[in-house]
N, C-alpha and C positions, 0 to 999 in steps of 0.2 A: 100460197097456191096448194092445193091438195094433190092427191095422185091422179084423180078422176080429171079434176080441171086441166092438169097437165096433158093428161091424154087427147083432149079435144084442142089443145092450141099449140102443142108442139108436134111437128111431123115427126113421126117414128118410122126406124128403118125398116126395110122390108126384109122377108125371108131369103134364103140363100137362092132362091129361083128367081128372085126379084117382086115376088107378089106381096101385096100388101097384108099386113097380120091384122085380123080385126079382134080387139082385146075380148071382149064379150064371149062370141064363139071358142075363141082360145081356152078362155078360163073353163068355159064349160067343158073342154076335151081334157084338161088338167085335173079337174076336179077328183074324179075317178081314181086317178093312178097315184100311185105310191111314190115315195121320194126317188128313187132310182128312175121310176118312169117319167117322172117330171123332168128329170136331170137329162135324160135320152131325148125327150121331146124338144129340149132347146136344143141340144146338139143335132139332132137330126133335121128341125127346122131351119136352124141358121147356119151349119156348117162351119166353114171358116170363120165365120163371123161370131162364134159364140166363144167366150172365154167365162173363166171361174175368178172370184175374188177371193182372197183369205187375208186373214190378221195372223195365222198360226196361231191362234188363241185358243181358249181351254177345250173348245168345242169344234175345232175347225178339223179334225183328222175324220170326222164323219163324212162332210161332202168331198174332202179330197179323195177319202179311199173310194167313194163310190164314182167319182170321175176318173179315178185310174184303172177302175175294171170296165170302164166304159171305153175310154181311149186314151192313150198316153201322149196323142198329139194335142189334146186341148190345153190351151194356154191357161198357167195360173197365174193371176197378177197379184203382186205383193207390192204394198206402199211401205217402203221402210222410211219412217218417219226420222230415223236417226236418233230415237229416243227410247227405243225399245228396250226391256230388261235382256240381259245377257241369256238369261233363261229361253226366251221367245228366239233368239238366233240359233242358239244349239237344238231347240226343238226342231226349227224351220230345218235345219241342215238333217237332222235324223231323218224327218217325214220326206224331203225331198229325194234322200238315198234309198228309203223303204219303198216308197210308191212311185219311185221313177218320175217325179213330175216334170212337167213342161214350164218350167218357172221362168218368170218375167218380172225384174225388180225394178220399181221405179220410185225415184226421191225428188224430194222439192228442189227448184232451181236454186233456190238460197241454202246455203249451208247452216247448219244449227249454229254456228260461232256468228255467222253473219246476221242471222234472224233476231238473235239476242241481242246484238249490237245496237241493230235498226230499231227493234221494237220491245226489248227487255224480255223478262222472263214471262211470256205473257200467262202462262199457267199459274203465276202466282198472286196475279192483281186480285182476285176474288170477284172479278167483273166477267160476266157471261159474254159482253161484247168482244174482250180479249181472247177468251176461249174460242169465240167464233173465226176471228182471225187467223189464229193458231191454226186450227182445224183446215181452213180455206188454205192456207198456204203448205201447210205440210202432209195433207191428205186429200182434199177434194181435188185441187187444181192438178196436181201430179197425177193422180189416177184419170181424170180426164182427158189430159193429154196422152196417156198411153192408151187408152180408148181409142183415142183418135189416130194414133201412130198405128195401131194394130187393125184398125177398121172393123172395131167390135159393134154389132148391131144388137147383141143381146149378153148380159152377164149374170151369171147364177151367183149367189151368195147363200150361206149358210144361216141367216137371220130366222129368228124364230117369234112367232108373235106374243110369247109371254114376256120377253126380254124386255120392252119399253112402251110406253104408251102409245107413241106411234106405230110401231110394228104389229100392235093389237089392232090397228085398221087397215093392215097391208092385205092385198089380195096377193094369190101366188105368181100374177104377173100383171106388172104396172110398168105405166113410163116414167123414167127418171131423167130428167135433164138430156132429154132427146134420145135416149136409148132403152130398149126392154130391159126390165130387171126380173129376173126368176127366182123364186124363192121355195127349191123343193123341200125344206124341212120346217116351212112355216107354222105347220099344224103339231110338231114334235113338242114334246115335253123333255124336261132333264132326264127322267128315267129312260125314256126312249134313247136318248143320247149316249147316255150310261151303257145300257144293254148292248146297243150297237157296237161299242168300243170294246166292251169286254168279248162278244162274240167273235169279233175279227181280229182280237189281239193287238188292237192298236195303242200305241204307247200314249199315256196321258202327259200333259203340259207339265214340266216339273214344278212349276207353282199351284197346280192343283192340290197336292198334297199341303200345300201351306196355307190352305183356305179361300185360295181365289176362284171364285166363279165365273170371272172376266179379268182379262188381262189385255190392257193397251199399252200406251206409253208408261214408263217407269214412274213418271211423276205425277200421274193421274189414276193410277190403279192401287188398290189397297185390298186386304183379304176380305171376303164378304161377310159381312154382320149380318145377314139375313134380307138385306135389301136388293140383293142382285146387281144389276147394273147401275142402282143408285149409289154404289161405292166406287163408281168412275166420275172423273171430272171435279172431284170435291164436291158432288151433289149438285152442281149449279145446272146440269144439263145431262140429258141422257144420249144424244145422238151427236157423232162427229161430223155429220153432214154428209157422207157417203151415201146414205141410203134414203136420202131427203130429196124430194122432187123438184122443191123450188130454188131459190138463190142460192149459190154456192155457199156453203158454211152454215147457213140458216141452222138454228137450233131449236130445239123444245124444252 
């Protein structure tokens, strides 16, 4: 199922006043806005039903900084898989302190040890199906559960169109698993990200200096050899499932 199909088959949430959000007029409204303007539209439209997601990865500081300037009340949702590098936990702590983020952390119902006992080390099998199971258990289901608990109608993320094949087909606003997904940085390139961080004196992820252009779990990330996110997940897939509109954990 693609994003456009999901918009027509899955009922999507209303705005903060209970009004239906029409996708095409909303996209036309978003088109001329800059990234901060798109983010502000999301917060103004959905109010307490609006949230951000973050991985505290290499480029996460940009959208987090924009959100902190808009309102420190915006929930920032972080899926802690239990397999993140130590550097990511330290970076998250630094950004939370620096930006005074309203952080909400969620983890899988299964502990890492229990998951490995029941399913094995899913990232080691070389099978894309096992990676999909891993991502469903440790990322997609926990995040969707937190969405439900917090009553999230729309969530913004820092995805960019040049990162993966799927992201190159995204619109600034789409339906994803029954909620609105807003992508304020979709049209940005790495140069814009770098200069935004420089201009606002935002700290880099500690692994950036070691050649990482993308950081997720320690077992599925490596320094960039020029392939960007293709350096993730052993090259078997590009997406973890969080940004996919179809079956949870579905990969490309």
